[in-house]
N, C-alpha and C positions, 0 to 999 in steps of 0.2 A: 295768886297768880302762879306761884310755884307748882301747886298741885295740878293746875290746868296745863302747864307746860309739860309736866311729867306724864299726864294722861295722853296729851298729844304726841309725845315722844313714843310712848308704848304703842299707841294706835298706828303711828307711822311705821314702827318696826314690824308690827303684825301685817300691815298692808304690803310692805316691801318683801317680807319673808313669803307671804302668800303668792305674790307675783313671781318671785324667783322659783318657788316650788312648782307653780303651775307651768312656767316656761320649761323647766327641766323635764317635768312629766309629759308635756306635750311632745317635746323632741324625743323623749324616751319611747313613747308610743309610736312615734313616726319612724323610728329606726327598728324597734324590736318586733312589732307586729308584721310589717311587710317582710322583714327578714325571715321570720318564722314561716310565712306563707311561701316565699320564694324558695327557701331550702326544701320545703316539702314538694313543691312543683318539680324541683331538680331531682328529687329522690323517687319520683313516680315509677321509674323502671324497677327500682328495688321493691316497691309495693307489689308489683306483679310477680317478681321472682321470689321474694321472701317477705311476705306480709308481716310476719311476727317481728322481724328485725326492723322493718319500717316503722311499726307502731312503737317499738322500743325507743327508737331515736326520737320520734314525735313526742313521746311521753317525757323524755329528758328535757326537750326544749319547752314543753308545756310547763314543767316544774320550774324551769328558769324564769319563764314569764310570770308565774305566780309569785316567785321569790322577789321579782322586781316590785310587784304590787305590795308585798309584805314589807319591803325595804322602805317604801314611802312612809309608812306608819312608824317603822322602827327608828328611822332618822329623826322623826318629830318627837320621839319619846313615848310612842304608843306601844306598850309592851303587853305581854300575856303571862299570867300566873296560872298554873294548872293545878287541879285538885282531883281527888278521887282515884279511880283505877288508872294504872299505867297501861296505855294501849300499845306501847312500842313492841311488847312481846308478841302481839297478834297482828302486827303490821303486814305480815306476808300471807295471812289468812284472808278469806273474803268476808266482807262485813257491810252492813247497812248502817249509816249514821242518821239518827233523827235529832233535829236541832230546834230549839225554840227560836222564834223569828221576831226581832224588834226593829231592825233597820237594815239598810244596805251595808252598814259596817260589819254585820255578822259574817258576810261572805269574806270580807277582807281579813277579819279575825281568824277564820278557818284557814285561809290561805297562809297566814303566818304560823299558827300553832301546829299545823300538820307538816310543816317543812322538815322537821327532824324525825318524822315517823316512817323511816325506811322508804319503800317504793309507793307509799300511799298516794301522794299527790300526783305522780305521773300515771298511776293506774286507776285514777278516780274518775267517776262519771257523776256529773252534777245534774240535779233537777232544779230548774229555775224558771221564773216567770218569763213569758215570751217577750216581754218588753226588753229584757237584757240582750235579745238577739240584735237589737238596733243600737247597742252601745259600741264603744270602741273595741271592747273585748268580745263582741258577739261573733265575729268571724272566726276567731280562735276557738271559741267554744263549739261553734258549728263544725269546724274541721275535727276537733278532738272527739266529737260524738256525744256532747252533752244534750240533754233533752229540754226543750223549751215548752212549758205547759201553759195553756190558757185557762184562766180562772173563770168561775161563773157556772151556774146551773146549765145554761144553754150549751156549754162546751164539755161539761164534765164527763159524760159517758163516752163520747168520741175520743176525748183526750186519753182516757184509760186504755182504750183499744190501741190508740197510736203509741202509747207508752209500752205496752206489751210487745207490739211489733218492733219498736225501736230497740228494746232490750234483746229480743231474739236476733235481730240483725246485727247489732253493733257491740253488745256487751262483751261477749266472749271472743268474737272475731278480732277485737282490738285489745284483747288481754286485759280487760278491766277487772278490778278486784274489790274496790270500795265504791259505794254509791251513796250520795248525800241528798237528803230531802228535808224540807221544812213542812211537817205534817199540818201545821196550823193553816197553811194556804194563804198567808198574807201577813203584813206587819201587825204587831200587837195593837198599836194605836188605831188602826183601821178596823180591826176585827173584834176588839174587846167588848164593845157595847152589844153587838149582834150575838156574840158568843154567850154573854151573860144572860141575855134575853132567852136564848135557846135553852140554856141550862135551867133557868127558872121554870120555863114551860114544861120541861121534861124531867124535872126533879133530879138534876145533875149537879155536880159540885160547882160552887160559885168561885171562879178564878179571877184574880186581879193582875198577876204578873205574867201569866200566859193565857192562851185561849184554848178552847176545846179543839183537839186535832181532828182532821178529816181522815177517813179510813182508806179511801179509794186507792191512791198511789201506793201506800204502804202494803196493802193486800196484794196488789198486782206484782209488786217487786218480790214479795215473799213467795208467791205462787210460781213466779217465773224463774227466779234465781235460787230459791231455797231447795235443799235436798229433800224432796218429798219422798216419804216412805210408802209402802204398799197400802197402808191404812189411811193415807191422805194427810197424815201429820208430818211436821217437820222433824228431821232427825239430823244426826251428825255422822258423816262418813270420815272415818279416821285413816283411810287408806291414802298414802301420799299420792299426789297427782302424777308423779313420775312413773308410778306403777300402773296406773289406770289409763294414762294418756288423755284424761279429760279432767275438767274442773270438779271439785267436790261440792260446789255450790256455796251459798252463804253459810258461814260458820258462827257469826256473831251479829248481834245488834248492839251498836254503840250509842248510848243515850248521852247526848252532849247538851249541857246547859250553860248558856253564856250570860254573864252578869256584868253590868257596867256600874261603876261607882255612882251612888245617889240615884240609881235607876235612870241615868241620862245616857241613852244609846249614842254611839258614834255613827255617823253616816259617811258615805263615800266622799262627800264634800270636805269633811274634816280631814280625811286621809290625804286628800289632794292639797288643800290649802294650809293645813297644819296650824289653824288659828286657836285650837284648844290646847291648854297646858298639857304637859306630859301626863298620860293617863295609863293606869294598869287595868286591863280587862281580865276578868276572871273566868276561867273555863273549867267546868266540872265534867268528868267522864264517869260513866257507869256502864259496864259491859254485861251482856246477857248471852249465854250460849243459845244458839238458834233452836235447840231442842226444847227450850223453855218458853218459846214464843208460839202461841196458837196461830192458826191460819184461817180458821172458820170465822165467819163474819161476827157473830155475837161475842165469842170468846176474845177475838182480836180487838174488837171495839172496847171491851172492858179492860183488856191489858193495856191498850194504848192510852185510854183515859187515865188509868192508874199512873202511868209514867208521867203524864202532865200534871197530875195532882202532886206527885213527888217533886216535879220541877217547881211548882208553886211553893211548896214547903221549903225547898232549897233556896229559892230566891228571897222568900220572906225572911228566912234566917240570915241570909247574906246582907240584905238591906238594913237589918237591925243591928248586926254585929260586925259587918265588914269581912266576914269569913264564912265559908260553907261549913255545915255541921260535920262532925266526924262520922265515919261509917259505924253501923251498928256493932256494938261490942268493943269499940275503941273510945278512949277518953279524949283524944286530941286529933284534929284533922291536920294532915300533912300537906303542905303546898310545895310546888317547885316552880322556879322561874324558867320560862322557855326563852332561850336565847338564840340569836342568829349570828353566824360568823361574819364579821365585817369584811374580812379579807375575801371570803367567798362571794359576798354581795358585790364587792368592788370588781372582782373578776368577771362576774356575770354581766354587770353594767358595761364593763369595758368591752366584752365580747359583743354586746348588743350594738354599741356605737361603732365598733370596728366592722361588724357585719353590715350595718347600715351604710358605711362608707364604701365597703366592698361592692355591695349591690348597686349603689349609686354609680360607681365607676364602671361596672359591667354594663348597666343599662345605658349609660351615657355613650359607651363605646359602641354598643349595638345600634343605638340611635344614629350615631355618626356614620356607621357603615351603611345604614339603610337610607339615610336622608342627606 
């Protein structure tokens, strides 16, 4: 009888905690997202007079919104440990991030681990599935200038044209510097079988922990944003932007590998309800200078496949040992815990609720004047 009561007590606590968390996040969204939109409506004259300052302010508020999402996981004990290259020294350069994709929790993990990387979060453009457009955060991403891509052969060619047009129109005009994409084109559990069948048919590597990446979006980004040289290859322009008055183009490709304990990915529901015990997600970084990345189809395909073969090896080692392997030439891998400042998170949440109350009062006053 005692074990049954203990189980019932634990289950009751999980349910109560989930309800409380959902209630808080519901109101958090109800005050933060409308406030973000209303502030930007109020600042539209500034957008006309000084577009750069407008998007600077928008980027700060965007970073705060992503910090709120990160705080949902952090409060539940979902933290991040980082491995590999330190990307903070290149946070002010332009970069493309390629990430393995296991679940919706990957996006939340990136929202958390990039918070302490300088201006990266506020100057970042995301490529995400078009379904996200219809979520609570879809309007924010739409305003920020993220790109929603439709999957499937029927849409592929048109989507790549739309992507190039989107980058030409929004990337530099909104002062973006980092761009995030998931080259696999879908979740691991959904694409693994198809990817393995394709690999077997075409004598390609058999992958279990990742799937073979798709080339299209990566190539469009490199050709559109990369510093193309006269011979058509990618190069590096070391001239400071302040001297040229224009962007230098992409300087780095940041290869990010996300690993979950016991290969059990976290999803957005876990972040919202917090029913999973405290969990450490491990994130491995490896940086490549843009001059080392080919842009032509055959060479880029081989280069991208090799990156995901390396991801497979990294993940296999992690699932066997609980740690990523050390870099070549080193005997021991060094990890670092990524932390968020609780005071800063409290300030942001307080500003969100204060803004919600402010706009409610303003709109109520306007309503009373009109009606």
